[in-house]
N, C-alpha and C positions, 0 to 999 in steps of 0.2 A: 671566856673570850667572846666579845660581841661579834656578830656576823653582820656585815654591811651589805646592803643591796646595791646593785648597779642601777644608776638612774641616768640613762643617756640623754633624756629630755632636758636635764638641768644644764648640760654643757652645750646645748644647741641654741641657747637664747641668743637672739640676733644682736643684742646690744653689747655683748662682751667680745673683746678682742682675744687673739691668741696669746699664749704665755710669752711669746717672744716675737718682737716685730723687727724685721730687717727692712729698712727703707733706703733704697739706693737713690741718691739725689745727685744727678749729674749737674755740672755747672751750667748755668743758663744766664739769660739777661738780667735776672734778679740779682746776680752776684757779680756785678762789674765793679771795677776799682772806683772807690769813692773819691771824686776829684777834690772834695773839700779837704782831704787829708794831705794834699800837696799844694796848699795855697801859697802864693808868692809872698815873700817877706819884703815889706816896703820900708821898714825902719832903716834909715841910713846908718845908724849906729849899731846895727845888729851884727853879732858874731855867731856864725854857725859853728858849733863845736868841731874842732879839727878832726878830720877823718884820718885813720891810719890803718895799715894792714896788720891787724893783731895776730894773724896766722903766721906771718913770716918775719915781722919785726921783733927782734929779740929783746930790745931795751926800750924803755920809755923815760922821758925826761920829766921829773917832778917839779912842782913850782919852786922848791928850794934849790934847784940847780943840780940835784943828784940824778944820776942815771940808775935805773933799777931794771933788772931782768924780769920780764913778764912771767907770771906764775907757772905757765905750762912748759917753760924752757928749763934746760938743765941748770942746776945750781941756783935757782931762784930761792929767795928767802920766803918760805911759806909753810904752813901746816895744813893747807887745803888738801883734802883727800884726792886720791888719783881719779876716782869716778867723776869728780867735778873738773879736774884739770884736763881730762881727755875729751871733754865735751865743750868745744868752743868754735867749731868749724862753720863757715858760711853755708856749706852744703847741707848742714843739719838744721839750718834756719836761723842761725845767730846773726844779729845786726848790731852795729854800734849806735847807741842812743846818745850818750854823753862821754866826752873825754875831757874831764876837768883838769887832768894832769898837764895838758898842753894848752889849756884855755887861759887867757889873761885873767888872773884872779888872785886869790889870797893864799898865803902859805898854809899848808896843812890840808888843803882840799885835794887829797891824793886819790881821787875817784876816777874810775872809768866804768861805764855801765853798758852791758850787753842785754839784748832782748831776743828771745826765741819766738818767732812769729807762729810756729806750729804748736807750741805748748802754752804760750801766754806767760812764760817765766821771764821776769826781769831779774837779771843777775848782776849784783853790784860788787865790784872789787874795790878794796881800799888798802893802801900801803901805810902801815903805822910805823912812823920813824921814831916816835918818842918812846919813853919807858912805858911798860905795860902797867896798868893800874891793878889794884887788888880786886878780888871778886873772881869767882870760878866759872861763871856762865855769862858769856857775852850775848846781849840781846840787841837786835837792830830793829828800827821801826821806820816804815814809810807811811807818811800821812798825806792825804789829799785834801784840798779845799773843795767847797761846793757840795752839792747834793747829787750823789751818783751811786751806781752799783758796780763799780769797777774792782772792788775788793771783796766780792761776795762768796769767796770760797776759802776763807781763812780757817774755819772750823771743820768739824767732821761732816756736817751737812751743808751742802751748797744752798744758797739763797737765790731765788729767781730774780730776773732783771727788774721786775716791776716793784721790788722792795729796795728802796734807795735810802742811803744813810748820809747824814750831814757830816762832813769832815771825817770820812772813814780812815782807819789806820790798819796796818798789817804788821804784826810783830813776829820776828823770826829769830831763832838762835843762830849764833855764828857757826859756820860749817868748818869743822876741823877734824883731824884724824882721831881714831878711837883711843889712842894711847894717852890722850890728855883730855881734860874737861873742855867744854866749849868756850873757853875764854878767848877774848880778842888778843891776838898775838902780835909781837913785833914782826914786821914784814907784811906780806899780802894776806888779807882776809877776804871772805866772801859770804854773801847771804842771798837768798832767793825770795822773791815776792811774786805770787801768782795773781795775774790779772784776769778778770772775767769781762767779757764783752758787754758794753752798754751802748745801745744804739741811740740813746738820747743825748749823748755828750757831743757837743759841737763848740760851745763857748770855751774859751781858754781856761785850763785848770793848771794849778801848780802842785808840785809835790815836794815834800821835805824829808830829809834823812837825819835821824838822830840815833843815839845809842847809849846804853849804860850797862854796867855789870851787875849781875845778881850773884849772890852766894849760892852754891849748888843746893844747900838745904832750903833755900827760899823758892825753889822751883820743884813742884811735886807732880810726878806722873802717877796716875791711878791705874794705868794699864800695865803691860808686861815689858815695856821698854824702860831703859834708864839712860840718863844723859851721857854716860860714858860708853855706851854701846856704839858700835860702828854704824854710821848712817842715820843716827837719830837727830831729828830736827824738830824743835818745838815751834808751832805757829799759833797765833792768837789774833783776834780782832778787837778793836777798841773804838768807841765812838769819839771820845775826846781826850782820854789820857791813858797812861799805862795801867793805872789802877782800875780802870773801867772795862777791863777785858771781859767781853760777854760770851764769846765762843772760843774754843781752843781745840787743838789736836796735837797728837804726837805722830810725826811723819817718819817713815823709814825709807832710806834712799840707797841706791847702788847695790853693791855686793851685800851690804848689811840687810837690805830689803829681801834679797833672794834667800839669804840664810834664815831670815824670819819666817818666810813661807815654808822653807824646807823643814824647819823645826815643827811647824804646826801640822805637817803632813806625816811626821813620824809617830809611830805608836808610843804611848807613854806607859808608865808602870802598870796602869789599870787595863792595858791591852787595847786602848782606844786612842785614835788620833783626834786632835782638836778639829781639823778640817776633815769632813767626812766624805771621802771619795774612794772609789775602787782602788785596790792596791796597785794593779798594773798602771793605772793613770797617775797615781801618786809617785810611783817610781820614775815614770817618764818625766814628770815635772821636776823632780829633784835632780835628775841628770840633764835636764834641758834648760830652757831659759824663758824669756818673755813670751814667745809664741805659745809655748806649752801652757804657761800660766793663763793667758787669755783664752786659749782654746778650751781649757777646762773650766772656765768661768771663775777662776780664783780672783780675778780683778773685781768681781762683783761683791766680794766679802768685805771690802774696805770702804771708808768714807769717800775717798776719791782715789783715783789711780791714773798715773801717766806712764805709759810704756811704749817702747819702740820694738816692733816685731821685726827682728833681723831677717834678712833674706840673702842667701839661702839658708844660713845657719841660724840656730835659735839660742845661742849661748851668750850673746851680748847683753849685759845686765844694765840696760838703760831703762830704769824703772824707779818709780816712787809711789808711795801710797800712804794714806792716813789710817792708822790703826785704831782699834777700839781703845777707849780710855780718855781721860781728860787731863788737862794741865792746869795747875794752880800757880799763878804768879803773885806771890805775897809781897806787900809793900808798894810804895809809889815811886815815881821817878824822882821826886824830891828827897825821898828817904833812902835812895840807893846811890852808891858811890858813882860819880861821873867817870867817864873814860877820858883818855887823851886823844880821842878821835874828834876831829873837827866836824861839826854838823854842817849841813848845807840846806839852803832854803830857796824857795821860789824858782825851782826848776820847772819849766813848762812840760806838761804831759804831752807826749807825741800824739798826733792825729787830731788836734783841735785847730781851729782857725787862727793861725798866728798873725794874720793881717790885722786882727783886732787888738793886738797888744803892742806896746812899745817896750821891748825888753832888750837886754844886752847880750843874752846867749840863747841860742835855739838848738834843739836836738838835731842830730844828723839824720837819724831815722825818724821820719815824721808821718807815720801811719797809725791808725787806731790800734790800741792795745787790746789784748784779750782775744781768745779764739772763738768762744761761743758761750751762750747761756740759754736757759729756758726763758721765754718771755713771761710766763706766769707759772705758778705752782701746778704740778700735774694733778690730775683728779683720779680717784679710785671709785669705781662704781660697785655698789653692794646691793645685791638682790634683796628686796623686802620678803620674798617668798622663800621659805626653807622647807625642804622635803624630808619626810620621815625615812630613816635608813636602818634603825636598829631599836630593838626593845631592851629596856633596862629594868632593874629591880625597882629603883626609886625614880628614875627619869628616863625619858625616851630621847633618842639622839636624832637630830635633824642635820641637814646639810644645805648650805646656800652658796651661790656663786659670787666670786669677787674677782675684779680685774681692773686693769688700767683703761681709762677712757682714752683711746688713741687720739681723738681730736684735741685732747688737752696737751699733747706733747708738741710744743711749738719751739723747735730749736732755731735760734737766731744766730747764724754764722756771720762772723766779721767779713764784710766784703773784701777787705784787703787780704784776708787769708784765702778766700775763695778764688782770688785771682792767681794764687800760687799753687793750687792743687788741681788735679784732674777730676777728682770726685771725692765724695765722702758718704759714709753710711751712718744711719742712726738706728740703734737697737735699744729696746726697753725691756726691763725685767722687774717683776714684782716680788719683793722679799718681805719676810715677816720677822720682826725683832721681838721675840717673846720676852727676852731679857736683854737689857743694854746697860753697860756700866754698872752691873750688879743691881739693877733696879727693874722690877716688874711693872712699874708705873712711870717709866722714863718719859713718856709723852702724855702725861696726865692719866687719869683713871680710865681703865678699860673695863669692859663688861665681864662679869664673873661667869656668864653663861657660855663663854667660848671654851671649847675643848681642843686638845692638841693631839689628834690621832694621826697626823700626817708625818709620822716618824721617817718614812722613806724620803721626805723632803728636807730632813734635818741636814744642814751642811756645815754648821759651825757650833761648837760647844766647848767653852773653856771654863764653865762654871759661872762666870760673871756675864757672859754674853752667849745667848742662844739664838741662832739665826736659822730660818727656814728659807729655802729657795723656791722660786716659781710657785708661789702660793695663790691658787685660784679657787679655793673653796674653804669654807669654815664649817666645823662641826659644832652644833649647839645643843644644849639641853632644852627640852620642850615637854609639852603635855602628852598624855596618852592619846593616840588618835582614836577616832570613832571606830568601833569594831566593824569589820567587814565580814559579816556572817552569812550573807546570801550568796551562794556560789553562782547563781544565775545572773547576778548583777555585774556590770562592767564598771568597777569602782575606779575613780581617779586616784592617783598616788596621794596618800595623806600628806598634808602640808600645813604650815602655820605662817602667819604674817609676823614680821619683826619690824621694830622701829628704832634699833640701836646700831651703832657701828663700833668696830674695834680699831682704835687709832694707833696700832703698832706697825702699820705697813710702811715700807720705804720703797720709793720708786728709783730704780737704777737706770740712768741714761748713759749710754756709751756712744761717743762719736769717734769714728775712725777716719783719719785723713790719709789721702793718697797723694803725696807731693808730685808736682810736675817733673818732667825730665829736666835734668840739670841739678836737681837736689838729690840727696840720699833717698833712694826709692822705698826704704823701709816704711811701712804704714805706722802712723802714730795713733795710739789708742788712748782716749781720755774718757774715764768713767767718773760720774758724780752721783751722789746720793741726795735725794730730795724728800722732804716730808710732804705728803700730798694733802689736798683737800678731799672730802668725801661727799658722795651723793647716794642716797637710797633710791633705787629705781624699781619700777613694777616689773 
């Protein structure tokens, strides 16, 4: 067994930050309501989508003249799961964006669209009156025109704001109960699209909704979820077409998400749990809820996480997260069977300057979408100097410091969100993905000199994914140090210079929002994972 020496000087280097940063940012003049988001509409032919109180109105009139009960009321025609149907209240941040059901338009456009300003989720509801088409997995897509970063969190890793895509798309599976596949059903259907804030968007943008059915065997999950499990949602991004999906994720939502966490905390046949935490804490999480998950740092184990910390109880399961694993969507939109869902085009994206367009329908909620994003990729600082800590038979072991550059964490909060909250906090954590999706080289080749003696930091291991938490040092192989044989000399600690980095670090950024009085007071926790840039420092 190697014996390691303690080197206090290593961790007192002034350019490294602490392992966790809590920055309380109270609202100030920087976060005032963006007046451009409420520009006057000057087009005389404009129709603002009809507003209605979806919380109390039980029925809605469709363009074909039929009255349908809204999905969250008794006896509605829907297979939408209860955790979605229970989450529609204005007090929780939901706003009406479009009501095409009551807007003068075409038959079949049975859409109404809500948006949650505290989570950035655009939730689209559609009533299918026609026969259901074949295909066992319904996929929805929202596409934007222009060059923007509003859909930068479709995959496991979030993409910072300065990386913009031309005509981005967000693909999501239909949200249905666990007892059936995710097919688009007769009656009410729903799907979610997560928007990220882009401060550069001011010119009018349009979005488009389309859909198609995939056979269940054409959608492959490499992780430990399956499409028939409760709360499983597939998301993916595409630049120009369904077949060009570049990033993807399998998301777990609601009670299914809580069950997923509980299963990872329980010991398996080998006597070890996948999530490595102390037994009393694991027991508390299994019997508790979102607050316990966040307090234990479990939210940091996933690609992204959205949860509501219930006050005073902690058992409300309002959470969703992206699990390890990838999604493969085989085939193209032209090769997949079309649905009976009517597409819709040229809907104006809220929050842009509507005075610049001559359109026939405008959104009711007209403020900028998305809650926050990083302005740029975070940076990880790696010390060039590594200090000798142990003697080995063939190699000697050295250690060097690694940490997040605090100045690189530039969270840009949507001003329209800032006007609705009393404060928010930003927390960062540095995680190390030794293996991800069963690959040791998931982010290109890493140095073979890196050792992994930080077993006390191991937090997740399912065989295909090995994750370490709060990693702020690296152990390295190195040469034998110069012998220190003269007891009268005051030798410096043996060290060596390095010129390489290990690119398996992931920066976790958590923003916690505290809504103003009048809203549900439960804090909203949003965690995202970013691939960092690196810098070697003296």
